[in-house]
C-alpha positions, 0 to 999 in steps of 0.5 A: 470814484473820479467819472473816467474810471466808474465808466471804465470798471462798468465796461470791464465788468460788463465784458466780464459779466458777458464772459461768465454768461457765455460759459454758464450757457455753454455749459448748460447747452452741453449739459441738456445735450450730456443729459436729456432725463428727468429735471435736464433743464434744472441740472444743466442751469445748477452746473452752469451756474456753478461754472458761471460763478467761479469764471466770474469771481476770478475775473471780478477778483483780479481786474475789477477788485484787484483783491488779493487774498493770502492763501488758499484757505482766505481765497476759499472763505472769500468765494464761500462769501462771493457765492452767498451774495450769488445766492440772491442774484442765482434766484432772479436769474433762474426765476428770470430763465424759468419764467421765459421758458414756461411762458414763451417756451423753447431755447431762444426764450429761455436763453433770452430770460436767462440773459435778462435775469443775469443782466440784473443780478450782475449789476445786483451782484457788484454792489453785494460784492463791493460793500461784502465780499471785496473789502480790506476788513475781509483779510484774516487778521492774522495775515495783515501785517502789523503796524 
């Protein structure tokens, strides 16, 4: 990949990561305002993570990897694999967010840890997605054009 294209992709990916991060943190904030009971932070983190994953999947699929699924079932399988690849990065993100929450406390440090964890996680996730999710061989054999 030429250097200029690599830089454009990296900037676009970082921009989309920021959008997904904001969506994640916004949903967490709303969730914490709606529910303040036991395990409220964990519930907020789970809901925010799901929203962030879906937002990032749609943006990555279309604008980073230019990947087209052939039908709803193929899209669901691709998203499921995207979520599996996100499992490791979610552990990094949650560990960072919770670590800052428990060590330094308060919403500022929790959000700082979340942003740091997401940045590290997205860096790793790009490489995993490029190698395992958005690849030509991921198109179902029945949907591939015959040569």
